[in-house]
N, C-alpha and C positions, 0 to 999 in steps of 0.2 A: 386021317393022318395029318393033313395040312391044318385041320381045325384044332387039333389037340395041342399044338405047340405053344400058342399064347396061354393056354390054361396052365401049362407047366412053368411058365416064367415067374409067378409069384413064389412058387415052391423053391425055385432055384435062389431067389433073393433071400427067402427065409432061411435056406440052408446056410448061406454065408453069414447073415447077421443074426440069425436066430428069429424065432417068432416074437421075441420080446421087444424087437427094435420099434422105436416110435416113428421114425422117418429119417430122411436124409436132409442136410442143410442145403438149401437151394443156391446159396452163395459160394461155399467153398466144398461142397459135396462130402462133407464130413458125415460118417455114420456112427452107429453105437450108441444112440440116445435112448436111454431106458424108458423115458416118458415124455409126453409133450411139453411138460413144464421146462425140463432141461433144453429141449430144443428151442422153445421160445426165449429162454434166457440167452442161449447162444446167438440167436438171431438179433436180439436186442444189442448185444455187444457189437455186432457188425454195424448196425445202424448208428450207435453212439460213436463208434470209432470214425465212421465216414463223416458224421457231423463235426467231430473234433478236427479232423484233418481239413475239412472245408473251412472251418472258422480259422485255423492256423494259417491256411493259405490266404485267406482274405485279409487277415491282420498283416501277414508279410507283404502283401501287395500294397495295403494302405501305408504301411511304413515306408516302403520303397517310394511311394508316391509322395509322402511328405517330405522325405529327405530330398527328393528332386526339387520340390517346390521351395524348400528352405535354401537349397543350394542356388536356385535361380533368383530368390529374393534376397539373398545375403548382401549383395552389393548395394541394393536400394536401402535396405535397413541400416547398413553401416553408414551410408551417406546421410540418411535422416538423422541418425544418432549423432553424427559429427556436426551436422548444422544445429542440433539441439544444444550440444556442448559449446559450440561457438557463440551461440545466442546468449547463453548464460555465463559466459567467460570461463567455462571449465576446460577448454583447451589450452594447452601450454605452449602452443606454437607461437602466440602473439602475447607479449607482456604489456604491462601498463605503459612502460617507457618506449617500447617499440611502436605501439599504437600512437602515442603522443608525437613521435618523430614522423610517422607516416602521415598523420593528420595535418601537421604543419607543412609538410612537403606538398600534399594535395592542395591546401589552401594556397600556397604560393603558385602552383600550377594554375589554378582557377583565377588568380589575380586578386584574391581577397587580401593577401599579405604580400609585402615585398621582401626582398632578401634580408634587409636590415631588421624588419619586424620578426622574421623567423629566427634569427640568431638572438635577438633580444629576448624573445619569449623562451627560447631554449636555455638561455642563461638564468632567467628567472626561475624556471621550473627546476633547474639543476640546484640552485641555491636554496629554494624552498624545500627540496627533498633532503639536502644536506642538513639544513637547520631544523626541519621537522615541522615547519609552520607554513601555512598557505601564503601565496604571493599576493592575495587580495585583488587579482586582476578581474575577478567576476563578482566582487563583493559590492553590495549596494546597501548603504546605511540610511537611516532616517525614514524608513517606510511607515512606521507606526505613527510618527509625528504628523505625517501628511495624510494619512488614511482617514483618520476620524472625521475631519470636517468635510471631506470629499464624500464620504458615504451619507452624511447627514443632509446632503443636497437633495437626494432622491426622495420623492413624494411618499413612496411606499415604505421607506425605512422608518421604523418607529423607535428603535433603540440599537445602539452599536456597542458590542462588548469586544474589547481587544486585549491581547496579551501584553506583557511588558515588552519593551523595545527588543527587536530582533533584526538581524541583517539577512539579506537574501544572498545566496551563492548559486550561481548558475553553472551548469555543465559547459565544459570547453574542450579544447584539443586534448585528447588523451582519455577522456572519461565520458564522452558522449555514448549513450546507449547502455551503459552499465553502472555509471558512477552516481546515480541518484541517491542511493542509500547513504554514501559518504557525504554528499553535499547537504542532505537533510540533517545529518549529525552536525555538521559545521553550523548550520543555522541554529540548531538547538544550543550548542555550546556558545554561540555568540550571544545568546540571551542569558545563559546561565553565568557567564563571565561578568555580567553587569550586577550580579547579586553577591555581596560579600560572604553569604552562606556557602556558596559553591566555588567561589573565586579560588580559594586556596587548594581545592581538590582537582582542579583541571590541569595543573602543571603547565600552565602558559602564563606569559607576562605581557604587559602593555597591549591588551586587547587582542593579541594574536590567536588564531584558532589553528589547530594541527592541520597539516596537509594530509592528502589522501594516504600517502605512504606512511605518514606517522600514525594515522588511525589504523591502518592495517597492521603495523607493529604492535600497537596497543591491543588489538583484538587477539593476535596471536599470543601475546604475554599473558593475556587473561585466560586463554585456553590452557596455557602451560600451568597456570595457578589452579586449574581444576573447574573452571566456569563452563558450563554448558557442553559437556562431554559429547552429547549426541550431535550437537551443531558442529563441533570440531570435526567429528568423523565424516559428517556429510560433506564438509568442504575440504576434506583431506588434510585437515590440520595446518593449511597454508593458504594465506590470501596475499601476502607481500609481493608486490610487483606482479600481480595478476589482475585479470579482469572479471573475477568471480563476482557474482551478485551477492549482496548481503541484504539483510532485512531486519525486522523488528527484533528478532531474538539476538542478533549481533549487537544491536544498540543496547539492549538490556544488559548483555555480557559486559560491554564496555563501561556503561555507567556503574554497574555493580562493582566492577573492579576498581573504580575510583571512589567507592563508598557513598555513592549517590543512590538514594532509594528511589525506585521507580516501580510502576505497575504496568503490566502487559494485559491489555483488554482484548478479548477476542469476540468480535460480533460475527458469530459463526454462521449465521444465516439470516436472510432478509426478515425484517420485523414488520413489514408493511406491504401493500399491494404493489404489484408490477415490480417486485424484486427490489423495493426501496428499504431504507434503513432509518426510519424515524427514530428508533431508540438511540442510534449513534448521534443524530442531530441533538436530541434532547440532553444527552450526556455531555456533548460539547458545550451546550448552552450553560449547564450547570457549572461546568469547569471555568468558563470564561466570566461568569456572572459572580464569581466568588468575591468576597470582600477582602481577600488577602492582599497584603502590600506588593507581593510579587507573584505574578501568574505566568509560568513559562508556556511557550507554544507546545503543540502536540505533534508527535510524529504519526503519520497516517500511512499504513502499509496495505497494499492489495496485491494481487497476483500481477508480477511483472513491473510494478512501479510503486514508488513512495512519494509523499508530498508532506508539507508542513502546514498544519492548521494554525492560523494566527488570531482568529477571532470568529465572531458570527454576528449577523444582523437579524433582529427580530422585526418582522414586517407587519404592516397593518393587515388585520384580519379581512378576508374577503367577504365574509358575512358574519352575522351575529351568531350563527350556529356552530361556528368553529370552536372547538374546545381549547385547542392550542393554536396560537398564531403561527403562521409560516416562519421557518428559519432558513437563512442562507449562510453557509460557511464561507469564510474568507481564507483562501488557500494559496500558499506560495509553492510554485513548482520549479524544481531545478532546470527543467526544459525551457522555462521562461527566460529570455535573454535579459541582460542588464538594461538594454534600450527599452524593452517593454515595461519594466518595473520602475525605471528611473523617474517617470513623470510624477510619482507619488512622493518623491523625496522632498525634503525641505528646501533643497537648492533649486528645484524646478518649479514648485508651486508658490502661490502667494501666501501660504500658510506657514512659511518657514519663520522661525524666530519670532520677532515682535508682532508681525502681521497675524501669525496664527493665534498668539495670545489676544490680540485685538478682536479676532473673530469670536473667541470664546467670551470675552467681556461683552461685546455687543450682543451676543446671544443671551446672556444672563440679564443684560439691560432690557432686551425685548420682553423677557419674562416679567421683570419688575414693573414695566410700563402698564400692564394690565393684570393687577393682583387678583381681581374677582375671578376672571377667567381662568387664571392659573391655579387658583385655589380649587376651583371646581375640577380642573383637569388632574390636579395632584391627588385629590380625594379619590377619583375614578382609578387613576394609575396605582395608588398605593394598595388598593384591595387586589389588584392583579399581580403586583410585584410579590406579594406574599407567597403566591404559588410558584414563582419562578426563582426564589431563593435570593432576591436582592431587595428586600423591602426597605433597606436603608436608603436607597436611591429613589428620588422623586422624578416625576416626569418633568420635562422642559428644563432639564438641568445638565450641566456638563461638570464633571468632577475630575480632578487630576490628583492621583496619589503620588505626590512628588518623590516619596522615598523609593518607591518601586517604578514610578512613572506609569502606573497602570491607568488606562483611560476608559471611562465609560460615557458614551454620549446619548443624549435624549433629545427628541424634537418635540415641538409643540402639536400634540395629538397626531403625530404622523405627518404633519405638514412641514414643508421646507421652510427654513428661517432664512430671510434675505437681509443682508446688511444694507446697502443702499444701491441706487440705480447705477452709480458710477462703477461699482464692482461687478456688475452683471452685464454680460453681453446680451445680444438679442437671442442667443441660444440657437438651437437646431430644430425647433418645432415644439409642439405642445402635446399634451396628452400623456398616457402612461405606456410608454413604449418599453423596449428591452434594454435601455441604457443609452439610446441616442437622443430621445426627444422629451426630455424632462426640463425644458426651459433652459435658460442660460447658465453658465458655470463661472467659477472664479478664475478660470485658467486662460481666458482669452484665446490666443492662437494655439495654445496647448490643450484646449478643451477636448479635442477629438482624441488625442493621445491618452488623456486620463480616462475617457469613457472606454477605450479599447483595454486599458489595464484593468479597469474594474471588471469588464466582462471576463477577462481572463481569470481574475481572483475569485469571483463570485461562483459559488457551487450550490445551486438549489437542490432539493431533496431528490428530484428526478435525474440528476447528473451522476449520482453514485449508485450504480445498479449491479455491482459485482456480487458474487455469492458470499464472499467473505472479506472482511476488513479487520485490521488490527491497529490498535492505538497504543503508543507508549507515552505514558504520563509521568512526569517527575514529581515525586511526592516530598522530598526533603533529603536529609543526610542520615546515614546509619549511625546509630548511637552505641553499638556494642559489637564486640568481636563475634559473638554468637549469631547476631543478625547478618554480619558480613559472611560468615561461613555458610549460613543457610541460603543466602543469595546465589550460591554456586549451582543450585538446582532450580532451574527455570520453572516458574508456575505462571499460569494465566487465569484470568477471570472471564468466564464465558457469559456473554450478554447477547440476547436476553436469556434469562436462566431457564425458561421453558422451551 
């Protein structure tokens, strides 16, 4: 009796589900499966559903975690973004005028200015903005006239190629930290206004250059004419009385709106070892060694800053295996103060006016005193000049293109040319130092200041190591309406092309 009950249990189960049942689902206890395949499919649904629920749960938990992290990081991100906007002048809390007033007040608190100076500068700035012309308080003239003979003093300088005369404009109260683009535009315009080809297009008179506010108005006006739509959108269509940074594309927009033809060159990656840009240096040499009567300076842009290239020095080759002699760029920086640049001007150096012409005459007389040596040197140099694009210029010669006042200087086989003992001090040492020890100079007590100025202006190959540089070069005047309309769409030339 007791043993027979377990034997009857399968029969009872069969009586309920029938003998055709394949089994019971172990998850939900469901019955009625006709075969094992249907039971397996049912079980698979349970496992897939559980996996789906687990994934949904995990995703929900991850989303909640990210939301909590974003909420915690939001103040920090907002603060960083605000700092970025302020650094690039994109915040509207401080305008150009307000920064100028604030900088003047801080200068007075520091003791750099007295109350009278502050009010005088405020009046000058207000009048400059009202008239739309710069007040010239940071303008330094006569740099090119004084730079040529100074560069030729150095033993390692073989040739000097300079642009046509250009004035230096330095940043001052109100535009320090963001106004370099505008100051470099003023430098370029100060050179263009000396050439009759461009003078009538600049809309300025008596050698005046537009103020920063006027340049901002002209850029906005160019945008309204349809120039550089993308650049307009990036800057919100407004730069007037703001501290927004501008760059090479805004300069191209401004010049094109005045029907001045220009080219935007994009040196988009280093072309030499150690992130250097020898292709840029060679391009600048070709530009400044041109035989044109007027050679404008170059606008040089890189991330966060811009400068003005006014020439280059070709140095003596370090060894006979060098295919191209080393090149140094000569660069004016708006961050350079007028005090730093002024030792090169004609009013400070002994090369101003007649004395400078006497230097050139004595240099040529030195050449004529030894015609045999110079003939040999000229024959050597002429073969090299053909590869540099200035075969018309001989070694040991100084030429002045008086129409455009473009100057090209040459030394005697890379050696310094000395006038006489009375013009040279005892110097600061001998040897081939970095600018302090190359013998005496023509500046007597001002000798050290000139050396410091040259160190600031000279940029060797290793000093330009940014990933990307842009250059704006002025090419001439637009000759047709079609060319003017096509210039509204900005294009750049990428160098090197590979």
